VOGU-3710 file (C-alpha; in Angstrom, 3 decimals, decimal comma):
1> mradlpdpan> 72,781/113,144/113,120  76,206/114,778/112,851  76,244/118,443/113,800  78,520/119,442/110,908  76,116/118,021/108,334  73,069/119,966/107,278  69,872/119,238/109,131  66,604/119,435/107,166  64,939/121,096/110,146  67,482/123,952/110,200
11> apelfegili> 68,429/124,123/106,506  65,376/122,965/104,527  66,523/124,822/101,392  69,296/122,233/100,980  66,757/119,431/100,632  63,889/121,124/98,745  62,856/118,842/95,896  65,996/116,736/96,254  64,360/113,447/95,241  62,809/114,797/92,051
21> rrvmafcidm> 66,086/116,577/91,263  67,920/113,278/91,659  65,493/111,496/89,339  65,803/114,252/86,721  69,613/114,224/87,042  69,589/110,458/86,573  67,545/110,802/83,373  69,937/113,441/82,011  72,918/111,271/82,930  71,375/108,265/81,201
31> livfgllvaa> 71,058/110,271/77,988  74,721/111,284/78,261  75,817/107,731/79,076  73,785/106,439/76,127  75,639/108,831/73,816  78,972/107,741/75,274  77,970/104,085/74,852  77,115/104,620/71,200  80,486/106,298/70,621  82,389/103,598/72,545
41> siataiagvf> 80,539/100,831/70,697  81,311/102,353/67,308  84,975/102,762/68,310  85,101/99,140/69,516  83,466/97,913/66,290  85,941/99,834/64,129  88,881/98,682/66,247  87,571/95,124/65,915  87,622/95,370/62,138  91,246/96,521/62,163
51> sfgllwllfp> 92,247/93,789/64,622  90,529/91,068/62,592  87,828/90,697/65,234  90,094/90,356/68,247  88,993/93,632/69,891  85,338/92,678/69,494  85,955/90,618/72,618  85,833/93,934/74,493  82,121/94,459/73,759  80,927/92,889/77,055
61> fvvpavvvly> 83,083/95,390/78,938  81,957/98,512/77,067  78,786/99,177/79,066  80,233/98,722/82,568  83,416/100,592/81,643  81,562/103,603/80,230  79,120/103,791/83,144  81,755/103,452/85,856  84,217/105,801/84,166  81,558/108,477/83,608
71> yaatlgsthr> 80,271/108,401/87,171  83,667/108,028/88,853  85,217/110,788/86,739  82,386/113,251/87,319  81,642/112,452/90,968  85,369/112,321/91,749  85,973/115,735/90,174  86,037/119,023/92,051  82,366/119,518/91,105  81,399/116,317/93,019
81> atlgmqsmdi> 78,489/115,907/90,613  77,693/114,342/87,279  76,615/116,610/84,437  72,986/115,800/85,210  73,489/116,594/88,889  75,174/119,884/88,008  72,228/120,854/85,822  69,825/120,051/88,676  71,908/122,036/91,230  72,789/119,073/93,436
91> vltptrgapl> 76,127/117,921/94,789  77,437/114,778/96,479  78,847/115,328/99,975  80,682/112,816/102,175  79,132/112,181/105,590  81,820/110,218/107,373  84,610/112,784/107,459  86,621/111,198/104,639  87,103/113,292/101,499  85,149/112,507/98,378
101> dgwkaflhtf> 87,962/111,244/96,194  87,970/109,056/93,078  87,778/105,822/95,057  84,784/106,943/97,093  83,139/108,156/93,885  83,826/104,748/92,320  82,418/102,983/95,404  79,354/105,244/95,340  78,802/104,377/91,681  79,330/100,656/92,225
111> vfwitfwylw> 76,959/100,437/95,211  74,431/102,660/93,422  74,219/100,314/90,454  73,951/97,227/92,646  71,148/98,733/94,721  69,518/100,199/91,620  69,325/96,894/89,768  68,325/94,704/92,687  66,784/96,875/95,393  65,490/100,053/93,751
121> pisllvalft> 62,023/99,951/95,375  63,607/99,531/98,806  66,139/102,269/98,092  63,382/104,705/97,145  61,352/103,754/100,215  64,390/104,387/102,409  64,666/107,879/100,893  61,064/108,655/101,788  61,689/107,898/105,453  65,148/109,377/106,050
131> prrellhdli> 65,170/113,040/107,100  67,917/113,939/104,597  66,267/111,949/101,769  69,241/109,603/101,475  68,918/106,593/99,213  70,101/103,163/100,289  73,487/103,504/98,582  74,054/106,889/100,287  73,614/105,269/103,690  75,925/102,367/102,808
141> vgtlmvrksp> 78,727/104,467/101,310  78,384/107,481/103,616  77,315/110,209/101,212  74,626/112,849/101,110  73,058/114,633/98,155  72,130/118,270/98,728  71,340/121,346/96,664  74,591/123,032/95,708  73,675/126,717/95,635  72,508/126,955/99,281
151> marhwaeyar> 75,241/124,542/100,450  77,997/127,165/100,141  76,143/129,383/102,650  75,728/126,460/105,068  79,443/125,542/105,060  80,477/129,211/105,350  78,261/129,640/108,396  79,568/126,433/109,966  83,194/127,421/109,359  82,585/130,890/110,801
161> dgtaggtrs> 81,038/130,003/114,134  80,705/126,207/114,356  76,948/126,204/114,024  74,815/124,519/111,431  71,645/126,409/110,683  71,969/128,544/113,785  72,098/125,767/116,397  75,107/124,884/118,443  75,854/121,230/119,059
//
C-alpha cells in the first residue's frame, strides 16, 4: 500500500459504507443517464426527420456516446464524481500519482463498463477482499473511491506533516 493513500486501518471513516454508497450512486446515475438517453433519442429522431432519415443512422451511437460523455465529463471535472457519487458523498481519487484528468476519467468509464458487462460478479468479489474496497476496474485503471467529506481532513493532515492517519512511512 502507498503511504500517501488512505489506509482503512488508520482512516476507516473514508471507507465506511463505500460499497453500498457506490451501488446507490450507480442507481442514481442510471436514472440520470436514462433521462439523457431519452432526450438524445428524441433529438436524434427529430434530426432524422429533418435530414430525410440520414441522421437516424446515429441511433446505434446514442447510448455509448451519452454514457461515455456523462461519465467522462463528470468524473473528469473538478468534483471528480458523477452526480450520483456527489449525492452519496464519494469521490474518485487516482492511486498512481497521475492526475485524474479527462482521459483517465474516460479510461475509468471504459474499463468500468467492460468489467461491468462481462465480469461484474468477479469485480464485486474483488471489492469484498481488497482492504480499500476497490472494484476490478479501480485496480486496472489505478483509482480509488473514498468518502469525500473526511477525505479533505486526510489530505490536509498528509500535506502538513507527511503522515497518513497518524503513521509515518
